[in-house]
C-alpha positions as CSV (number, residue, x, y, z in Angstrom):
1,M,-46.1,-40.7,-44.3
2,F,-46.7,-37.0,-43.5
3,Q,-45.0,-37.3,-40.1
4,N,-42.0,-39.0,-41.6
5,K,-41.7,-36.2,-44.2
6,N,-41.9,-33.6,-41.5
7,F,-39.2,-35.3,-39.5
8,K,-36.8,-35.3,-42.5
9,I,-37.4,-31.6,-43.0
10,K,-36.6,-30.8,-39.4
11,L,-33.5,-33.0,-39.5
12,S,-32.3,-31.2,-42.7
13,V,-32.8,-27.8,-41.0
14,L,-30.8,-28.9,-38.0
15,V,-28.0,-30.2,-40.2
16,L,-27.9,-26.9,-42.1
17,L,-28.0,-24.9,-38.9
18,F,-25.1,-27.0,-37.4
19,V,-23.0,-26.4,-40.6
20,F,-23.7,-22.7,-40.4
21,L,-22.8,-22.4,-36.8
22,T,-19.6,-24.4,-37.2
23,T,-18.4,-22.5,-40.3
24,A,-19.3,-19.2,-38.5
25,G,-16.7,-20.1,-35.8
26,L,-19.2,-20.8,-33.0
27,G,-18.1,-24.4,-32.5
28,C,-14.7,-25.6,-31.5
29,K,-13.1,-23.9,-34.5
30,S,-11.0,-20.9,-33.7
31,T,-9.9,-18.0,-35.9
32,V,-7.2,-16.9,-33.3
33,P,-3.7,-17.2,-34.7
34,P,-1.7,-20.0,-33.0
35,E,1.0,-17.6,-31.8
36,A,-1.6,-15.8,-29.7
37,T,-2.2,-18.8,-27.6
38,K,1.4,-19.9,-27.2
39,P,2.5,-20.7,-23.6
40,V,3.4,-17.7,-21.5
41,T,5.1,-17.7,-18.1
42,L,4.9,-14.6,-15.9
43,K,7.4,-14.4,-13.0
44,Y,5.8,-12.4,-10.2
45,W,8.0,-11.3,-7.2
46,R,6.7,-9.9,-4.0
47,V,7.3,-9.5,-0.2
48,W,5.1,-10.6,2.7
49,D,2.0,-12.3,1.0
50,S,2.0,-16.0,0.3
51,Q,1.0,-17.7,-2.9
52,D,-2.1,-18.9,-1.2
53,D,-3.2,-15.2,-0.8
54,F,-3.2,-14.9,-4.6
55,A,-4.5,-18.4,-5.4
56,A,-8.1,-17.3,-6.2
57,I,-7.0,-14.5,-8.5
58,I,-4.4,-16.6,-10.3
59,S,-6.9,-19.5,-10.7
60,A,-9.6,-17.1,-12.1
61,Y,-7.2,-15.6,-14.5
62,R,-5.9,-18.9,-15.8
63,A,-9.5,-20.2,-16.3
64,M,-9.8,-17.6,-19.1
65,H,-6.1,-17.7,-20.2
66,P,-4.9,-21.3,-19.7
67,N,-1.8,-20.6,-21.8
68,V,-0.5,-18.3,-19.0
69,N,1.4,-19.7,-16.1
70,I,2.2,-17.4,-13.2
71,E,5.3,-18.2,-11.1
72,Y,4.7,-16.5,-7.8
73,R,7.7,-16.0,-5.5
74,T,8.1,-14.2,-2.2
75,F,11.3,-12.8,-0.6
76,R,12.3,-11.6,2.8
77,Y,12.2,-7.8,2.9
78,E,15.9,-7.7,3.9
79,E,17.0,-9.5,0.7
80,Y,14.4,-8.3,-1.7
81,Q,16.0,-5.1,-3.1
82,N,19.4,-6.8,-3.8
83,A,17.6,-9.7,-5.4
84,L,15.7,-7.4,-7.7
85,L,18.7,-5.3,-8.7
86,E,21.0,-8.3,-9.3
87,A,18.3,-10.0,-11.4
88,F,17.6,-6.9,-13.5
89,A,21.4,-6.5,-14.1
90,E,21.7,-10.1,-15.3
91,D,18.4,-10.0,-17.4
92,R,16.7,-12.7,-15.4
93,G,14.4,-10.4,-13.5
94,P,10.7,-10.9,-12.9
95,D,7.9,-9.7,-15.3
96,I,5.9,-8.3,-12.4
97,F,7.2,-7.1,-9.1
98,A,6.0,-5.2,-6.1
99,I,7.7,-2.2,-4.4
100,P,6.8,0.3,-1.7
101,N,4.8,3.3,-3.0
102,T,7.8,5.5,-2.1
103,W,10.2,3.6,-4.4
104,V,8.4,4.3,-7.7
105,N,10.6,7.2,-8.9
106,E,13.7,5.3,-7.9
107,Y,12.7,2.3,-10.0
108,R,11.1,4.2,-12.9
109,S,13.8,3.3,-15.4
110,K,13.2,-0.4,-14.7
111,M,9.4,-0.1,-15.1
112,S,7.2,-0.4,-18.2
113,P,4.3,2.1,-18.2
114,A,0.9,0.7,-18.5
115,P,-0.6,0.7,-22.0
116,L,-4.1,2.0,-22.5
117,E,-5.2,-1.4,-23.9
118,A,-4.1,-5.0,-24.6
119,T,-5.4,-7.5,-27.0
120,V,-5.2,-11.0,-25.7
121,P,-7.0,-14.4,-26.4
122,F,-9.8,-15.4,-24.1
123,Q,-11.0,-19.0,-23.7
124,T,-14.6,-19.7,-22.8
125,K,-16.8,-22.8,-22.8
126,V,-19.9,-22.7,-25.1
127,K,-22.6,-25.3,-25.9
128,V,-23.2,-26.0,-29.6
129,L,-26.9,-26.5,-30.3
130,G,-27.3,-27.0,-26.6
131,I,-25.9,-30.4,-26.9
132,K,-22.1,-30.4,-26.6
133,E,-19.8,-28.1,-24.5
134,E,-16.8,-27.0,-26.4
135,I,-14.0,-24.5,-26.0
136,K,-14.2,-21.1,-27.8
137,V,-11.1,-18.9,-28.2
138,E,-11.4,-15.3,-29.3
139,L,-9.2,-12.2,-29.3
140,R,-10.5,-9.4,-27.1
141,T,-9.1,-5.9,-26.6
142,N,-9.2,-4.9,-22.9
143,K,-9.3,-1.2,-22.3
144,F,-7.2,-0.1,-19.3
145,L,-7.4,3.0,-17.2
146,T,-6.3,6.5,-18.2
147,P,-4.6,8.5,-15.4
148,K,-7.9,10.4,-15.0
149,Q,-9.9,7.2,-14.6
150,L,-7.4,5.9,-12.1
151,K,-7.8,9.1,-10.1
152,D,-11.6,8.5,-10.0
153,K,-11.4,4.8,-9.0
154,F,-8.5,4.7,-6.6
155,L,-7.9,6.6,-3.4
156,D,-6.6,10.1,-3.9
157,V,-3.1,9.3,-2.5
158,V,-2.6,6.7,-5.2
159,Y,-2.5,9.1,-8.2
160,G,0.4,11.1,-6.9
161,D,2.4,8.0,-6.2
162,V,1.9,6.0,-9.4
163,V,1.3,8.5,-12.2
164,W,4.5,10.0,-13.7
165,P,5.4,11.6,-17.0
166,D,6.9,9.3,-19.5
167,P,10.4,10.6,-20.5
168,T,9.9,9.4,-24.1
169,D,6.8,11.5,-24.8
170,G,6.2,13.6,-21.7
171,Q,2.7,12.2,-21.3
172,D,1.5,11.1,-17.8
173,K,1.5,7.4,-17.6
174,I,0.4,4.9,-14.9
175,M,3.5,3.2,-13.7
176,A,2.0,0.8,-11.1
177,L,-1.2,-0.3,-9.4
178,P,-1.9,-0.9,-5.7
179,L,-3.9,-3.8,-4.4
180,S,-4.3,-2.2,-0.9
181,V,-3.5,0.9,1.1
182,D,-2.6,0.8,4.8
183,T,-2.9,3.7,7.2
184,L,-1.1,4.6,10.5
185,A,-3.3,4.1,13.5
186,M,-3.0,4.1,17.3
187,F,-3.0,0.8,19.4
188,Y,-3.6,1.1,23.1
189,N,-3.6,-1.0,26.2
190,R,-7.1,-0.9,27.8
191,D,-5.9,-2.0,31.3
192,I,-3.3,0.8,31.5
193,L,-5.9,3.4,30.4
194,N,-8.4,2.1,32.9
195,A,-5.9,2.2,35.7
196,A,-5.2,5.9,34.8
197,G,-8.9,6.7,34.9
198,L,-9.0,7.3,31.1
199,A,-12.3,6.1,29.6
200,A,-11.1,6.4,26.0
201,P,-8.0,7.1,24.0
202,A,-7.3,10.6,22.9
203,S,-8.6,11.8,19.5
204,D,-6.3,14.9,19.3
205,W,-2.6,15.4,20.2
206,L,-3.1,17.9,23.0
207,E,-5.4,15.5,24.8
208,F,-2.9,12.8,24.0
209,Q,-0.1,14.7,25.8
210,Q,-2.4,15.0,28.9
211,Q,-3.1,11.2,28.8
212,V,0.6,10.4,28.5
213,K,1.4,12.5,31.6
214,K,-1.2,10.6,33.6
215,I,0.1,7.2,32.5
216,V,3.9,7.4,32.7
217,K,5.5,6.0,35.8
218,Q,9.1,6.4,37.0
219,D,11.0,4.8,39.9
220,K,12.9,6.8,42.5
221,A,16.0,6.8,40.3
222,G,14.0,8.4,37.4
223,N,13.8,5.2,35.3
224,I,10.7,4.8,33.3
225,V,8.9,1.6,34.5
226,Q,5.7,2.3,32.5
227,A,5.7,4.4,29.4
228,G,2.8,6.5,28.2
229,A,3.7,6.1,24.6
230,A,6.5,4.7,22.4
231,L,7.4,8.1,20.9
232,G,10.3,10.5,20.7
233,T,13.3,8.5,19.5
234,S,14.3,7.0,16.1
235,S,15.7,3.5,16.1
236,N,13.5,1.9,18.8
237,V,10.2,3.3,17.6
238,Q,8.8,1.3,14.7
239,R,8.0,3.6,11.8
240,S,9.3,6.7,13.6
241,F,9.8,8.2,10.1
242,D,6.1,7.8,9.3
243,I,5.0,9.2,12.6
244,L,7.1,12.3,12.3
245,S,6.1,12.7,8.7
246,V,2.4,12.7,9.5
247,L,2.9,15.1,12.4
248,M,4.5,17.6,9.9
249,M,1.8,17.1,7.4
250,Q,-1.0,17.5,9.9
251,N,0.7,20.7,10.9
252,G,0.6,22.1,7.4
253,T,4.0,21.1,6.1
254,P,4.1,19.3,2.8
255,I,7.7,18.3,3.5
256,A,8.5,18.2,-0.2
257,S,6.8,20.0,-3.1
258,G,7.9,18.8,-6.6
259,N,11.7,18.5,-6.3
260,S,12.0,21.0,-3.5
261,V,12.2,20.3,0.2
262,T,9.9,22.5,2.2
263,M,9.9,21.1,5.7
264,A,12.0,23.9,7.1
265,A,10.0,26.6,5.4
266,F,6.9,28.6,6.2
267,P,4.2,27.4,3.8
268,P,2.7,30.4,2.0
269,N,-0.8,29.2,2.6
270,L,-0.4,29.3,6.4
271,P,-0.2,32.3,8.7
272,R,3.4,33.1,9.6
273,R,4.5,31.9,13.0
274,E,7.7,32.2,15.1
275,V,8.6,28.6,14.4
276,P,8.1,26.8,11.0
277,P,5.4,24.2,11.3
278,G,7.9,21.4,10.4
279,E,10.0,22.4,13.4
280,E,7.0,22.5,15.6
281,A,6.3,18.9,14.7
282,L,9.9,17.9,15.4
283,I,9.7,19.6,18.8
284,F,6.4,17.9,19.6
285,Y,7.8,14.5,18.7
286,T,11.2,14.7,20.4
287,D,9.7,16.2,23.6
288,F,8.5,12.7,24.5
289,A,12.2,11.7,24.9
290,Y,13.4,14.8,26.7
291,P,13.7,14.3,30.5
292,A,13.1,17.9,31.3
293,K,9.6,17.9,29.6
294,E,6.4,17.0,31.4
295,V,5.5,14.6,28.6
296,Y,8.8,12.7,29.0
297,T,7.9,9.0,28.6
298,W,10.4,7.3,26.3
299,N,14.2,7.1,25.7
300,D,16.7,5.2,23.5
301,T,17.5,2.7,26.2
302,M,14.0,1.2,26.0
303,P,13.1,-1.8,24.0
304,D,11.6,-1.8,20.5
305,S,8.2,-0.1,20.6
306,L,6.2,-3.1,19.5
307,E,8.0,-5.4,22.0
308,A,7.3,-2.9,24.8
309,F,3.6,-2.7,23.8
310,L,3.3,-6.5,23.7
311,A,5.0,-6.8,27.1
312,G,2.5,-4.3,28.6
313,K,5.2,-1.7,29.2
314,T,3.7,1.1,27.2
315,A,0.1,2.3,26.8
316,F,0.3,3.5,23.1
317,F,1.9,2.1,20.0
318,F,1.6,3.5,16.5
319,G,1.3,0.9,13.8
320,Y,-0.6,-0.4,10.7
321,A,-3.2,-3.0,9.9
322,Y,-0.3,-5.3,9.1
323,H,0.8,-5.2,12.7
324,L,-2.6,-6.4,13.9
325,A,-2.1,-10.1,13.1
326,D,1.3,-10.1,14.8
327,I,-0.1,-8.5,17.9
328,K,-3.0,-10.9,18.1
329,N,-0.7,-13.9,17.6
330,R,1.8,-12.7,20.2
331,A,-0.2,-10.7,22.7
332,G,-1.4,-13.5,24.9
333,N,-3.7,-12.0,27.5
334,L,-2.9,-8.4,26.5
335,N,-6.1,-6.3,26.7
336,F,-5.7,-4.0,23.7
337,S,-7.6,-2.2,21.0
338,Y,-6.8,0.3,18.3
339,T,-8.3,3.5,17.0
340,A,-7.8,6.2,14.5
341,L,-4.7,8.4,14.6
342,P,-5.0,11.5,16.7
343,Q,-5.3,14.8,14.8
344,I,-4.5,18.4,15.4
345,K,-7.7,20.0,16.7
346,D,-9.4,22.4,14.3
347,N,-6.9,21.4,11.5
348,P,-7.9,19.5,8.4
349,Q,-7.7,15.7,8.9
350,V,-4.5,14.2,7.5
351,N,-3.5,10.5,7.8
352,Y,-0.5,8.6,6.6
353,A,-0.5,6.0,3.8
354,N,1.9,3.1,3.7
355,Y,1.5,0.6,0.9
356,W,3.0,-1.4,-1.9
357,V,2.3,-1.2,-5.6
358,E,2.6,-3.8,-8.4
359,T,4.4,-3.0,-11.6
360,V,5.8,-4.5,-14.8
361,A,9.4,-4.7,-15.6
362,K,10.7,-2.8,-18.5
363,K,12.6,-5.8,-19.8
364,S,9.7,-8.1,-19.7
365,A,9.1,-10.0,-22.9
366,N,5.4,-10.3,-21.9
367,A,4.6,-6.8,-20.8
368,A,1.1,-6.8,-22.3
369,W,0.2,-10.0,-20.6
370,A,1.7,-8.8,-17.3
371,W,-0.3,-5.6,-17.3
372,D,-3.5,-7.5,-18.3
373,F,-3.0,-9.7,-15.3
374,L,-2.4,-6.7,-13.0
375,Y,-5.5,-4.9,-14.1
376,F,-7.4,-8.2,-13.7
377,A,-6.0,-8.6,-10.1
378,A,-6.8,-5.0,-9.1
379,A,-10.4,-5.1,-10.3
380,P,-13.0,-5.0,-7.5
381,D,-14.5,-8.4,-8.0
382,Q,-11.0,-10.0,-8.0
383,V,-9.0,-8.0,-5.4
384,K,-11.7,-8.6,-2.8
385,S,-10.5,-12.2,-2.3
386,Y,-7.0,-11.0,-1.7
387,L,-8.1,-8.3,0.7
388,D,-10.3,-10.8,2.7
389,K,-7.5,-13.3,2.8
390,T,-4.9,-10.8,4.0
391,A,-7.1,-8.5,6.1
392,K,-5.8,-5.4,4.3
393,P,-7.6,-2.1,3.7
394,T,-8.7,-1.4,0.1
395,A,-7.1,0.9,-2.5
396,L,-10.4,1.2,-4.4
397,K,-13.1,3.8,-3.5
398,S,-15.8,1.3,-4.6
399,L,-14.9,-1.2,-1.9
400,L,-14.9,1.3,1.0
401,D,-18.5,0.6,2.0
402,Y,-17.8,-3.1,1.8
403,Q,-14.9,-2.8,4.1
404,T,-16.6,-0.6,6.7
405,T,-18.5,-3.8,7.6
406,K,-15.2,-5.4,8.6
407,E,-15.0,-4.4,12.2
408,D,-11.3,-5.3,12.6
409,L,-10.4,-3.0,9.7
410,L,-12.6,-0.1,10.5
411,P,-10.1,2.3,12.1
412,F,-7.7,1.9,9.2
413,V,-10.4,2.0,6.5
414,S,-12.0,5.1,8.1
415,Q,-8.7,7.0,7.4
416,L,-8.3,6.1,3.7
417,L,-9.9,9.1,2.1
418,T,-7.7,11.4,4.1
419,A,-4.5,9.4,3.7
420,R,-1.5,11.2,2.2
421,S,2.1,10.5,1.2
422,W,5.0,12.6,0.1
423,Y,7.7,12.3,-2.5
424,H,10.8,10.8,-0.9
425,G,13.1,11.6,-3.7
426,R,15.2,9.2,-5.7
427,D,16.3,7.2,-2.7
428,A,13.5,6.5,-0.2
429,E,15.7,4.6,2.2
430,A,18.1,7.6,2.3
431,A,15.2,9.9,3.2
432,E,14.3,7.7,6.2
433,S,17.9,7.7,7.4
434,I,18.0,11.5,7.2
435,F,14.9,11.7,9.3
436,K,16.2,9.3,11.9
437,E,19.5,11.3,12.1
438,M,17.5,14.5,12.5
439,I,15.6,13.0,15.5
440,D,18.9,11.7,17.0
441,N,20.6,15.1,16.6
442,V,17.8,16.6,18.7
443,V,17.3,13.9,21.3
444,K,21.1,13.5,21.9
445,A,21.4,17.3,22.1
446,K,23.9,17.5,19.3
447,L,22.0,20.2,17.5
448,T,19.0,22.5,18.2
449,T,15.7,21.6,16.5
450,R,16.3,24.4,14.0
451,E,19.8,23.3,13.2
452,A,18.8,19.6,12.9
453,L,15.8,20.5,10.7
454,N,18.0,22.7,8.4
455,L,20.7,20.0,8.1
456,A,18.1,17.3,7.3
457,S,16.5,19.6,4.7
458,G,19.8,20.2,3.0
459,K,20.6,16.5,2.9
460,L,17.1,15.6,1.7
461,Q,17.3,18.1,-1.1
462,Q,20.3,16.2,-2.5
463,T,18.1,13.1,-3.0
464,M,15.3,14.9,-4.9
């Protein structure tokens, strides 16, 4: 009798506890308004990476937000910009899209600044009384980064590229987030260096010049049959713009400061010299394509720089981590390696950043959701899956130690803290064309280096 009474008391307590928990909203009941969980579709446009590269991130996000569907689409680089502009003009553009870091100011009017927070519903599984697993939905407010917090968490180069004043209130706003940052490095042919008696590739540019002179081979007619390096020209040197840019920056030229072009000037923080440091860099670069110079090793009749490297026709090629997979896939028996970019001896180390950023369209009807997804994707525990899948260097300081364990990425990762960029003006593609024209004007003897530099500076100023 006593045991039966005790059992009834326990049963009553359990029933009361269940009623309490259920009415408190800890069962399947949700206090979230229905409109908060309505279906949302985010159109996400990018270049290069496949949907498989984002599968883990998208799956993890949808596990918490099953009402959100992400339509991921990739484009060829050649068609991407026209596709974006046409879609925006016709109000059928993406919610999220990626652009090069140098396009941010050009696209600012089409971008929605990141809010400081977003309130969205989360879905989690809970066990009621340890018996039955049910779905719990609750509204949570996610705090996003302030510009200062972004500066602390991401590489230094990122802040200057993605933080811009909002024209509506003048406050600095985050306009985009990167998932990775690549840096320019030096690939080299081991067999060619060995044959020239060179045990290791150069670490500074003066040593590099000496190595090029030992490597280059010409036939009796003066034709180059083995190049020391793919340098000196514009159209047949991949990323010639980046190479000349970093040479100027290593030599103390900021190229552009604010809305002013400074590459033809004498920077006030440097001792005055006979030749502006920007011109010194232009001379250094184009000398490799000038037959009268000892370092002559390349000309505009030669093949594309990457193709020449793959064919074993040049010892040095300057490229990025994204070149690595292509070279490995196509190199065959090429005995190659890669190392950090040479520096100017005794000068502060400067490397060159080349990367894409993710942003939200101004006309997106789901901007809060879009930014919530981007912050989720860029977080260390999520972006790691993307970086591992694509073999790209990180944009986050917190993942630097993790990526130094990745031997294939080490030369690129080792340069991230000293990676820099510069403001290309309102039209980044025009800036590249101006640089290439400047190189051609010197190589083809149309203008002196000073004249070519001044002409390019004037044209670049018009794009600021």
